[in-house]
mmCIF file as Biopython writes it, N, C-alpha, C and O atoms, coordinates in Angstrom:
data_model
#
loop_
_atom_site.group_PDB
_atom_site.id
_atom_site.type_symbol
_atom_site.label_atom_id
_atom_site.label_alt_id
_atom_site.label_comp_id
_atom_site.label_asym_id
_atom_site.label_entity_id
_atom_site.label_seq_id
_atom_site.pdbx_PDB_ins_code
_atom_site.Cartn_x
_atom_site.Cartn_y
_atom_site.Cartn_z
_atom_site.occupancy
_atom_site.B_iso_or_equiv
_atom_site.auth_seq_id
_atom_site.auth_asym_id
_atom_site.pdbx_PDB_model_num
ATOM 1   N N  . MET A ? 1  ? 18.561  37.970 -50.613 1.0 0.0 1  A 1 
ATOM 2   C CA . MET A ? 1  ? 18.224  38.453 -49.306 1.0 0.0 1  A 1 
ATOM 3   C C  . MET A ? 1  ? 19.003  39.739 -49.047 1.0 0.0 1  A 1 
ATOM 4   O O  . MET A ? 1  ? 20.204  39.793 -49.311 1.0 0.0 1  A 1 
ATOM 5   N N  . LYS A ? 2  ? 18.353  40.755 -48.547 1.0 0.0 2  A 1 
ATOM 6   C CA . LYS A ? 2  ? 18.981  42.037 -48.298 1.0 0.0 2  A 1 
ATOM 7   C C  . LYS A ? 2  ? 19.716  42.020 -46.957 1.0 0.0 2  A 1 
ATOM 8   O O  . LYS A ? 2  ? 19.176  41.566 -45.949 1.0 0.0 2  A 1 
ATOM 9   N N  . LYS A ? 3  ? 20.928  42.510 -46.957 1.0 0.0 3  A 1 
ATOM 10  C CA . LYS A ? 3  ? 21.731  42.559 -45.738 1.0 0.0 3  A 1 
ATOM 11  C C  . LYS A ? 3  ? 21.307  43.767 -44.902 1.0 0.0 3  A 1 
ATOM 12  O O  . LYS A ? 3  ? 21.117  44.863 -45.429 1.0 0.0 3  A 1 
ATOM 13  N N  . VAL A ? 4  ? 21.165  43.555 -43.609 1.0 0.0 4  A 1 
ATOM 14  C CA . VAL A ? 4  ? 20.822  44.643 -42.696 1.0 0.0 4  A 1 
ATOM 15  C C  . VAL A ? 4  ? 22.103  45.373 -42.334 1.0 0.0 4  A 1 
ATOM 16  O O  . VAL A ? 4  ? 23.080  44.756 -41.910 1.0 0.0 4  A 1 
ATOM 17  N N  . SER A ? 5  ? 22.094  46.689 -42.502 1.0 0.0 5  A 1 
ATOM 18  C CA . SER A ? 5  ? 23.304  47.439 -42.186 1.0 0.0 5  A 1 
ATOM 19  C C  . SER A ? 5  ? 23.491  47.527 -40.678 1.0 0.0 5  A 1 
ATOM 20  O O  . SER A ? 5  ? 22.518  47.547 -39.925 1.0 0.0 5  A 1 
ATOM 21  N N  . THR A ? 6  ? 24.744  47.578 -40.243 1.0 0.0 6  A 1 
ATOM 22  C CA . THR A ? 6  ? 25.024  47.673 -38.813 1.0 0.0 6  A 1 
ATOM 23  C C  . THR A ? 6  ? 24.585  49.022 -38.263 1.0 0.0 6  A 1 
ATOM 24  O O  . THR A ? 6  ? 24.241  49.119 -37.085 1.0 0.0 6  A 1 
ATOM 25  N N  . ALA A ? 7  ? 24.589  50.064 -39.088 1.0 0.0 7  A 1 
ATOM 26  C CA . ALA A ? 7  ? 24.141  51.385 -38.629 1.0 0.0 7  A 1 
ATOM 27  C C  . ALA A ? 7  ? 22.654  51.340 -38.292 1.0 0.0 7  A 1 
ATOM 28  O O  . ALA A ? 7  ? 22.234  51.918 -37.291 1.0 0.0 7  A 1 
ATOM 29  N N  . ALA A ? 8  ? 21.859  50.668 -39.105 1.0 0.0 8  A 1 
ATOM 30  C CA . ALA A ? 8  ? 20.419  50.569 -38.843 1.0 0.0 8  A 1 
ATOM 31  C C  . ALA A ? 8  ? 20.156  49.695 -37.627 1.0 0.0 8  A 1 
ATOM 32  O O  . ALA A ? 8  ? 19.232  49.963 -36.858 1.0 0.0 8  A 1 
ATOM 33  N N  . ALA A ? 9  ? 20.951  48.665 -37.448 1.0 0.0 9  A 1 
ATOM 34  C CA . ALA A ? 9  ? 20.751  47.763 -36.320 1.0 0.0 9  A 1 
ATOM 35  C C  . ALA A ? 9  ? 21.119  48.412 -34.993 1.0 0.0 9  A 1 
ATOM 36  O O  . ALA A ? 9  ? 20.596  48.011 -33.953 1.0 0.0 9  A 1 
ATOM 37  N N  . LYS A ? 10 ? 22.003  49.402 -34.999 1.0 0.0 10 A 1 
ATOM 38  C CA . LYS A ? 10 ? 22.454  50.038 -33.762 1.0 0.0 10 A 1 
ATOM 39  C C  . LYS A ? 10 ? 21.642  51.272 -33.383 1.0 0.0 10 A 1 
ATOM 40  O O  . LYS A ? 10 ? 21.942  51.922 -32.382 1.0 0.0 10 A 1 
ATOM 41  N N  . GLN A ? 11 ? 20.615  51.603 -34.169 1.0 0.0 11 A 1 
ATOM 42  C CA . GLN A ? 11 ? 19.807  52.775 -33.855 1.0 0.0 11 A 1 
ATOM 43  C C  . GLN A ? 11 ? 19.110  52.589 -32.518 1.0 0.0 11 A 1 
ATOM 44  O O  . GLN A ? 11 ? 18.657  51.494 -32.187 1.0 0.0 11 A 1 
ATOM 45  N N  . LYS A ? 12 ? 19.029  53.671 -31.756 1.0 0.0 12 A 1 
ATOM 46  C CA . LYS A ? 12 ? 18.332  53.618 -30.480 1.0 0.0 12 A 1 
ATOM 47  C C  . LYS A ? 12 ? 16.839  53.701 -30.734 1.0 0.0 12 A 1 
ATOM 48  O O  . LYS A ? 12 ? 16.377  54.443 -31.600 1.0 0.0 12 A 1 
ATOM 49  N N  . ARG A ? 13 ? 16.112  52.940 -29.977 1.0 0.0 13 A 1 
ATOM 50  C CA . ARG A ? 13 ? 14.657  52.952 -30.080 1.0 0.0 13 A 1 
ATOM 51  C C  . ARG A ? 13 ? 14.090  53.564 -28.816 1.0 0.0 13 A 1 
ATOM 52  O O  . ARG A ? 13 ? 14.677  53.449 -27.740 1.0 0.0 13 A 1 
ATOM 53  N N  . ASN A ? 14 ? 12.965  54.205 -28.949 1.0 0.0 14 A 1 
ATOM 54  C CA . ASN A ? 14 ? 12.292  54.815 -27.812 1.0 0.0 14 A 1 
ATOM 55  C C  . ASN A ? 14 ? 11.408  53.764 -27.144 1.0 0.0 14 A 1 
ATOM 56  O O  . ASN A ? 14 ? 10.188  53.773 -27.302 1.0 0.0 14 A 1 
ATOM 57  N N  . VAL A ? 15 ? 12.044  52.857 -26.394 1.0 0.0 15 A 1 
ATOM 58  C CA . VAL A ? 15 ? 11.344  51.753 -25.756 1.0 0.0 15 A 1 
ATOM 59  C C  . VAL A ? 15 ? 11.536  51.870 -24.254 1.0 0.0 15 A 1 
ATOM 60  O O  . VAL A ? 15 ? 12.637  52.147 -23.780 1.0 0.0 15 A 1 
ATOM 61  N N  . SER A ? 16 ? 10.479  51.661 -23.523 1.0 0.0 16 A 1 
ATOM 62  C CA . SER A ? 16 ? 10.533  51.715 -22.068 1.0 0.0 16 A 1 
ATOM 63  C C  . SER A ? 16 ? 11.415  50.582 -21.542 1.0 0.0 16 A 1 
ATOM 64  O O  . SER A ? 16 ? 11.477  49.503 -22.132 1.0 0.0 16 A 1 
ATOM 65  N N  . GLU A ? 17 ? 12.086  50.838 -20.443 1.0 0.0 17 A 1 
ATOM 66  C CA . GLU A ? 17 ? 12.934  49.825 -19.816 1.0 0.0 17 A 1 
ATOM 67  C C  . GLU A ? 17 ? 12.124  48.895 -18.913 1.0 0.0 17 A 1 
ATOM 68  O O  . GLU A ? 17 ? 12.680  47.960 -18.338 1.0 0.0 17 A 1 
ATOM 69  N N  . GLU A ? 18 ? 10.833  49.138 -18.783 1.0 0.0 18 A 1 
ATOM 70  C CA . GLU A ? 18 ? 9.989   48.341 -17.908 1.0 0.0 18 A 1 
ATOM 71  C C  . GLU A ? 18 ? 9.820   46.924 -18.452 1.0 0.0 18 A 1 
ATOM 72  O O  . GLU A ? 18 ? 9.634   46.732 -19.654 1.0 0.0 18 A 1 
ATOM 73  N N  . GLN A ? 19 ? 9.886   45.941 -17.568 1.0 0.0 19 A 1 
ATOM 74  C CA . GLN A ? 19 ? 9.688   44.546 -17.941 1.0 0.0 19 A 1 
ATOM 75  C C  . GLN A ? 19 ? 8.204   44.218 -17.893 1.0 0.0 19 A 1 
ATOM 76  O O  . GLN A ? 19 ? 7.512   44.604 -16.950 1.0 0.0 19 A 1 
ATOM 77  N N  . LEU A ? 20 ? 7.715   43.515 -18.894 1.0 0.0 20 A 1 
ATOM 78  C CA . LEU A ? 20 ? 6.325   43.102 -18.960 1.0 0.0 20 A 1 
ATOM 79  C C  . LEU A ? 20 ? 6.245   41.584 -18.912 1.0 0.0 20 A 1 
ATOM 80  O O  . LEU A ? 20 ? 7.170   40.890 -19.335 1.0 0.0 20 A 1 
ATOM 81  N N  . THR A ? 21 ? 5.137   41.075 -18.395 1.0 0.0 21 A 1 
ATOM 82  C CA . THR A ? 21 ? 4.861   39.641 -18.389 1.0 0.0 21 A 1 
ATOM 83  C C  . THR A ? 21 ? 3.598   39.411 -19.192 1.0 0.0 21 A 1 
ATOM 84  O O  . THR A ? 21 ? 2.589   40.086 -18.987 1.0 0.0 21 A 1 
ATOM 85  N N  . ILE A ? 22 ? 3.656   38.454 -20.112 1.0 0.0 22 A 1 
ATOM 86  C CA . ILE A ? 22 ? 2.513   38.145 -20.960 1.0 0.0 22 A 1 
ATOM 87  C C  . ILE A ? 22 ? 2.081   36.711 -20.687 1.0 0.0 22 A 1 
ATOM 88  O O  . ILE A ? 22 ? 2.897   35.790 -20.718 1.0 0.0 22 A 1 
ATOM 89  N N  . GLY A ? 23 ? 0.787   36.529 -20.417 1.0 0.0 23 A 1 
ATOM 90  C CA . GLY A ? 23 ? 0.246   35.203 -20.157 1.0 0.0 23 A 1 
ATOM 91  C C  . GLY A ? 23 ? -0.807  34.844 -21.182 1.0 0.0 23 A 1 
ATOM 92  O O  . GLY A ? 23 ? -1.574  35.702 -21.619 1.0 0.0 23 A 1 
ATOM 93  N N  . LEU A ? 24 ? -0.847  33.575 -21.567 1.0 0.0 24 A 1 
ATOM 94  C CA . LEU A ? 24 ? -1.827  33.074 -22.534 1.0 0.0 24 A 1 
ATOM 95  C C  . LEU A ? 24 ? -2.564  31.891 -21.939 1.0 0.0 24 A 1 
ATOM 96  O O  . LEU A ? 24 ? -1.955  31.010 -21.332 1.0 0.0 24 A 1 
ATOM 97  N N  . ASP A ? 25 ? -3.883  31.875 -22.114 1.0 0.0 25 A 1 
ATOM 98  C CA . ASP A ? 25 ? -4.715  30.741 -21.718 1.0 0.0 25 A 1 
ATOM 99  C C  . ASP A ? 25 ? -5.416  30.267 -22.981 1.0 0.0 25 A 1 
ATOM 100 O O  . ASP A ? 25 ? -6.378  30.888 -23.433 1.0 0.0 25 A 1 
ATOM 101 N N  . LEU A ? 26 ? -4.936  29.173 -23.548 1.0 0.0 26 A 1 
ATOM 102 C CA . LEU A ? 26 ? -5.468  28.672 -24.811 1.0 0.0 26 A 1 
ATOM 103 C C  . LEU A ? 26 ? -6.591  27.688 -24.526 1.0 0.0 26 A 1 
ATOM 104 O O  . LEU A ? 26 ? -6.368  26.630 -23.936 1.0 0.0 26 A 1 
ATOM 105 N N  . GLY A ? 27 ? -7.790  28.040 -24.945 1.0 0.0 27 A 1 
ATOM 106 C CA . GLY A ? 27 ? -8.956  27.203 -24.687 1.0 0.0 27 A 1 
ATOM 107 C C  . GLY A ? 27 ? -9.526  26.611 -25.952 1.0 0.0 27 A 1 
ATOM 108 O O  . GLY A ? 27 ? -9.010  26.843 -27.045 1.0 0.0 27 A 1 
ATOM 109 N N  . GLY A ? 28 ? -10.599 25.839 -25.804 1.0 0.0 28 A 1 
ATOM 110 C CA . GLY A ? 28 ? -11.221 25.169 -26.935 1.0 0.0 28 A 1 
ATOM 111 C C  . GLY A ? 28 ? -11.977 26.118 -27.844 1.0 0.0 28 A 1 
ATOM 112 O O  . GLY A ? 28 ? -11.818 26.063 -29.063 1.0 0.0 28 A 1 
ATOM 113 N N  . ARG A ? 29 ? -12.798 26.990 -27.271 1.0 0.0 29 A 1 
ATOM 114 C CA . ARG A ? 29 ? -13.605 27.905 -28.080 1.0 0.0 29 A 1 
ATOM 115 C C  . ARG A ? 29 ? -13.049 29.314 -28.115 1.0 0.0 29 A 1 
ATOM 116 O O  . ARG A ? 29 ? -13.296 30.060 -29.062 1.0 0.0 29 A 1 
ATOM 117 N N  . SER A ? 30 ? -12.306 29.677 -27.097 1.0 0.0 30 A 1 
ATOM 118 C CA . SER A ? 30 ? -11.699 31.011 -27.067 1.0 0.0 30 A 1 
ATOM 119 C C  . SER A ? 30 ? -10.424 30.958 -26.241 1.0 0.0 30 A 1 
ATOM 120 O O  . SER A ? 30 ? -10.173 29.987 -25.527 1.0 0.0 30 A 1 
ATOM 121 N N  . SER A ? 31 ? -9.634  31.995 -26.344 1.0 0.0 31 A 1 
ATOM 122 C CA . SER A ? 31 ? -8.384  32.109 -25.590 1.0 0.0 31 A 1 
ATOM 123 C C  . SER A ? 31 ? -8.356  33.464 -24.907 1.0 0.0 31 A 1 
ATOM 124 O O  . SER A ? 31 ? -9.060  34.387 -25.317 1.0 0.0 31 A 1 
ATOM 125 N N  . TRP A ? 32 ? -7.548  33.582 -23.874 1.0 0.0 32 A 1 
ATOM 126 C CA . TRP A ? 32 ? -7.385  34.836 -23.145 1.0 0.0 32 A 1 
ATOM 127 C C  . TRP A ? 32 ? -5.911  35.205 -23.148 1.0 0.0 32 A 1 
ATOM 128 O O  . TRP A ? 32 ? -5.045  34.332 -23.100 1.0 0.0 32 A 1 
ATOM 129 N N  . ASN A ? 33 ? -5.629  36.505 -23.206 1.0 0.0 33 A 1 
ATOM 130 C CA . ASN A ? 33 ? -4.254  36.954 -22.988 1.0 0.0 33 A 1 
ATOM 131 C C  . ASN A ? 33 ? -4.273  38.078 -21.970 1.0 0.0 33 A 1 
ATOM 132 O O  . ASN A ? 33 ? -5.262  38.797 -21.824 1.0 0.0 33 A 1 
ATOM 133 N N  . CYS A ? 34 ? -3.158  38.211 -21.272 1.0 0.0 34 A 1 
ATOM 134 C CA . CYS A ? 34 ? -3.051  39.179 -20.197 1.0 0.0 34 A 1 
ATOM 135 C C  . CYS A ? 34 ? -1.628  39.728 -20.177 1.0 0.0 34 A 1 
ATOM 136 O O  . CYS A ? 34 ? -0.667  38.972 -20.317 1.0 0.0 34 A 1 
ATOM 137 N N  . VAL A ? 35 ? -1.492  41.049 -20.001 1.0 0.0 35 A 1 
ATOM 138 C CA . VAL A ? 35 ? -0.188  41.689 -19.914 1.0 0.0 35 A 1 
ATOM 139 C C  . VAL A ? 35 ? -0.086  42.364 -18.552 1.0 0.0 35 A 1 
ATOM 140 O O  . VAL A ? 35 ? -0.947  43.162 -18.180 1.0 0.0 35 A 1 
ATOM 141 N N  . LEU A ? 36 ? 0.966   42.041 -17.814 1.0 0.0 36 A 1 
ATOM 142 C CA . LEU A ? 36 ? 1.211   42.608 -16.487 1.0 0.0 36 A 1 
ATOM 143 C C  . LEU A ? 36 ? 2.468   43.452 -16.501 1.0 0.0 36 A 1 
ATOM 144 O O  . LEU A ? 36 ? 3.418   43.146 -17.222 1.0 0.0 36 A 1 
ATOM 145 N N  . ASP A ? 37 ? 2.479   44.529 -15.697 1.0 0.0 37 A 1 
ATOM 146 C CA . ASP A ? 37 ? 3.697   45.319 -15.555 1.0 0.0 37 A 1 
ATOM 147 C C  . ASP A ? 37 ? 4.554   44.724 -14.442 1.0 0.0 37 A 1 
ATOM 148 O O  . ASP A ? 37 ? 4.214   43.674 -13.897 1.0 0.0 37 A 1 
ATOM 149 N N  . GLU A ? 38 ? 5.658   45.378 -14.099 1.0 0.0 38 A 1 
ATOM 150 C CA . GLU A ? 38 ? 6.591   44.867 -13.083 1.0 0.0 38 A 1 
ATOM 151 C C  . GLU A ? 38 ? 5.953   44.747 -11.700 1.0 0.0 38 A 1 
ATOM 152 O O  . GLU A ? 38 ? 6.373   43.922 -10.889 1.0 0.0 38 A 1 
ATOM 153 N N  . ARG A ? 39 ? 4.940   45.569 -11.432 1.0 0.0 39 A 1 
ATOM 154 C CA . ARG A ? 39 ? 4.272   45.549 -10.131 1.0 0.0 39 A 1 
ATOM 155 C C  . ARG A ? 39 ? 3.153   44.515 -10.073 1.0 0.0 39 A 1 
ATOM 156 O O  . ARG A ? 39 ? 2.548   44.317 -9.019  1.0 0.0 39 A 1 
ATOM 157 N N  . GLY A ? 40 ? 2.873   43.858 -11.191 1.0 0.0 40 A 1 
ATOM 158 C CA . GLY A ? 40 ? 1.805   42.873 -11.240 1.0 0.0 40 A 1 
ATOM 159 C C  . GLY A ? 40 ? 0.451   43.482 -11.581 1.0 0.0 40 A 1 
ATOM 160 O O  . GLY A ? 40 ? -0.575  42.806 -11.500 1.0 0.0 40 A 1 
ATOM 161 N N  . GLU A ? 41 ? 0.443   44.757 -11.963 1.0 0.0 41 A 1 
ATOM 162 C CA . GLU A ? 41 ? -0.798  45.420 -12.358 1.0 0.0 41 A 1 
ATOM 163 C C  . GLU A ? 41 ? -1.167  44.989 -13.773 1.0 0.0 41 A 1 
ATOM 164 O O  . GLU A ? 41 ? -0.301  44.887 -14.642 1.0 0.0 41 A 1 
ATOM 165 N N  . VAL A ? 42 ? -2.447  44.739 -13.999 1.0 0.0 42 A 1 
ATOM 166 C CA . VAL A ? 42 ? -2.933  44.322 -15.314 1.0 0.0 42 A 1 
ATOM 167 C C  . VAL A ? 42 ? -2.970  45.527 -16.248 1.0 0.0 42 A 1 
ATOM 168 O O  . VAL A ? 42 ? -3.664  46.507 -15.977 1.0 0.0 42 A 1 
ATOM 169 N N  . LEU A ? 43 ? -2.224  45.451 -17.344 1.0 0.0 43 A 1 
ATOM 170 C CA . LEU A ? 43 ? -2.234  46.501 -18.358 1.0 0.0 43 A 1 
ATOM 171 C C  . LEU A ? 43 ? -3.250  46.200 -19.450 1.0 0.0 43 A 1 
ATOM 172 O O  . LEU A ? 43 ? -3.869  47.114 -19.995 1.0 0.0 43 A 1 
ATOM 173 N N  . LEU A ? 44 ? -3.423  44.925 -19.771 1.0 0.0 44 A 1 
ATOM 174 C CA . LEU A ? 44 ? -4.336  44.517 -20.834 1.0 0.0 44 A 1 
ATOM 175 C C  . LEU A ? 44 ? -4.810  43.107 -20.543 1.0 0.0 44 A 1 
ATOM 176 O O  . LEU A ? 44 ? -4.016  42.237 -20.184 1.0 0.0 44 A 1 
ATOM 177 N N  . GLU A ? 45 ? -6.091  42.886 -20.697 1.0 0.0 45 A 1 
ATOM 178 C CA . GLU A ? 45 ? -6.664  41.550 -20.569 1.0 0.0 45 A 1 
ATOM 179 C C  . GLU A ? 45 ? -7.767  41.450 -21.607 1.0 0.0 45 A 1 
ATOM 180 O O  . GLU A ? 45 ? -8.681  42.275 -21.628 1.0 0.0 45 A 1 
ATOM 181 N N  . GLN A ? 46 ? -7.685  40.438 -22.473 1.0 0.0 46 A 1 
ATOM 182 C CA . GLN A ? 46 ? -8.701  40.335 -23.510 1.0 0.0 46 A 1 
ATOM 183 C C  . GLN A ? 46 ? -8.949  38.900 -23.923 1.0 0.0 46 A 1 
ATOM 184 O O  . GLN A ? 46 ? -8.074  38.039 -23.830 1.0 0.0 46 A 1 
ATOM 185 N N  . ARG A ? 47 ? -10.160 38.670 -24.380 1.0 0.0 47 A 1 
ATOM 186 C CA . ARG A ? 47 ? -10.582 37.369 -24.888 1.0 0.0 47 A 1 
ATOM 187 C C  . ARG A ? 47 ? -10.467 37.395 -26.406 1.0 0.0 47 A 1 
ATOM 188 O O  . ARG A ? 47 ? -10.822 38.380 -27.053 1.0 0.0 47 A 1 
ATOM 189 N N  . VAL A ? 48 ? -9.965  36.297 -26.962 1.0 0.0 48 A 1 
ATOM 190 C CA . VAL A ? 48 ? -9.824  36.178 -28.408 1.0 0.0 48 A 1 
ATOM 191 C C  . VAL A ? 48 ? -10.571 34.925 -28.837 1.0 0.0 48 A 1 
ATOM 192 O O  . VAL A ? 48 ? -10.266 33.822 -28.383 1.0 0.0 48 A 1 
ATOM 193 N N  . ALA A ? 49 ? -11.554 35.102 -29.717 1.0 0.0 49 A 1 
ATOM 194 C CA . ALA A ? 49 ? -12.335 33.959 -30.200 1.0 0.0 49 A 1 
ATOM 195 C C  . ALA A ? 49 ? -11.520 33.152 -31.206 1.0 0.0 49 A 1 
ATOM 196 O O  . ALA A ? 49 ? -10.740 33.707 -31.979 1.0 0.0 49 A 1 
ATOM 197 N N  . ARG A ? 50 ? -11.708 31.860 -31.185 1.0 0.0 50 A 1 
ATOM 198 C CA . ARG A ? 50 ? -11.051 30.996 -32.167 1.0 0.0 50 A 1 
ATOM 199 C C  . ARG A ? 50 ? -11.776 31.059 -33.484 1.0 0.0 50 A 1 
ATOM 200 O O  . ARG A ? 50 ? -12.968 31.361 -33.536 1.0 0.0 50 A 1 
ATOM 201 N N  . LEU A ? 51 ? -11.055 30.772 -34.551 1.0 0.0 51 A 1 
ATOM 202 C CA . LEU A ? 51 ? -11.674 30.665 -35.868 1.0 0.0 51 A 1 
ATOM 203 C C  . LEU A ? 51 ? -12.544 29.408 -35.891 1.0 0.0 51 A 1 
ATOM 204 O O  . LEU A ? 51 ? -12.172 28.379 -35.328 1.0 0.0 51 A 1 
ATOM 205 N N  . ARG A ? 52 ? -13.681 29.498 -36.532 1.0 0.0 52 A 1 
ATOM 206 C CA . ARG A ? 52 ? -14.573 28.337 -36.599 1.0 0.0 52 A 1 
ATOM 207 C C  . ARG A ? 52 ? -14.070 27.283 -37.583 1.0 0.0 52 A 1 
ATOM 208 O O  . ARG A ? 52 ? -14.305 26.087 -37.406 1.0 0.0 52 A 1 
ATOM 209 N N  . LYS A ? 53 ? -13.377 27.742 -38.619 1.0 0.0 53 A 1 
ATOM 210 C CA . LYS A ? 53 ? -12.934 26.853 -39.667 1.0 0.0 53 A 1 
ATOM 211 C C  . LYS A ? 53 ? -11.423 26.995 -39.830 1.0 0.0 53 A 1 
ATOM 212 O O  . LYS A ? 53 ? -10.933 28.125 -39.855 1.0 0.0 53 A 1 
ATOM 213 N N  . PRO A ? 54 ? -10.661 25.910 -39.942 1.0 0.0 54 A 1 
ATOM 214 C CA . PRO A ? 54 ? -9.214  26.035 -40.167 1.0 0.0 54 A 1 
ATOM 215 C C  . PRO A ? 54 ? -8.932  26.726 -41.501 1.0 0.0 54 A 1 
ATOM 216 O O  . PRO A ? 54 ? -9.709  26.605 -42.448 1.0 0.0 54 A 1 
ATOM 217 N N  . ILE A ? 55 ? -7.840  27.434 -41.566 1.0 0.0 55 A 1 
ATOM 218 C CA . ILE A ? 55 ? -7.434  28.106 -42.795 1.0 0.0 55 A 1 
ATOM 219 C C  . ILE A ? 55 ? -6.752  27.094 -43.714 1.0 0.0 55 A 1 
ATOM 220 O O  . ILE A ? 55 ? -5.817  26.406 -43.304 1.0 0.0 55 A 1 
ATOM 221 N N  . ASP A ? 56 ? -7.230  27.008 -44.970 1.0 0.0 56 A 1 
ATOM 222 C CA . ASP A ? 56 ? -6.605  26.128 -45.954 1.0 0.0 56 A 1 
ATOM 223 C C  . ASP A ? 56 ? -5.283  26.718 -46.401 1.0 0.0 56 A 1 
ATOM 224 O O  . ASP A ? 56 ? -5.181  27.918 -46.657 1.0 0.0 56 A 1 
ATOM 225 N N  . ARG A ? 57 ? -4.278  25.874 -46.494 1.0 0.0 57 A 1 
ATOM 226 C CA . ARG A ? 57 ? -2.956  26.355 -46.939 1.0 0.0 57 A 1 
ATOM 227 C C  . ARG A ? 57 ? -2.504  25.601 -48.131 1.0 0.0 57 A 1 
ATOM 228 O O  . ARG A ? 57 ? -1.419  25.861 -48.651 1.0 0.0 57 A 1 
#
């Protein structure tokens, strides 16, 4: 396993300080997800279809 250097871990990232809320509605045939900003405004809302067949592992 490769060790992560402390210099790489301390790098600053260009990430907004805004807090987001993510909601999931898991349904039988499809699911919905929604992302809200701090003011409660919808940034993203989308439906995701379920797979018809389970994935063999």
